[in-house]
C-alpha angles and dihedrals in degrees: 000000000000119000094243091052092047091051091051091051090050090052090049090049091052090050090052086056090051093254114135113212112213123183110211138174099247093179093076092062093076089218130098096262124169134195116265152119119292139161119241119184091338095310125109116235128180105208110206123194103236091211094066120104118258090251091054092048091051092049095048095047094046090050089053092050092051090073094050128093096263093169090071095067139043115256125178105260095239091052093046089050091050093049094048093043097052120091 
């Protein structure tokens, strides 16, 4: 599976878990901000630095998804294996 396709599947998986993935330019904040999961007004949002490489985005999002209840949703087996295999 291509990286771009994998990243899209990871975003779709997050959305199934009610986590909105938002790519933002974190450099304009003038603070040392990092990508990560947060809760805003009761909704979960994974804020992704849009300047990261595709590989870094995939790694960060898959690490986030590892701590979620993945058994409650259907995930393509190759994507599930990738999520559970990444550390």
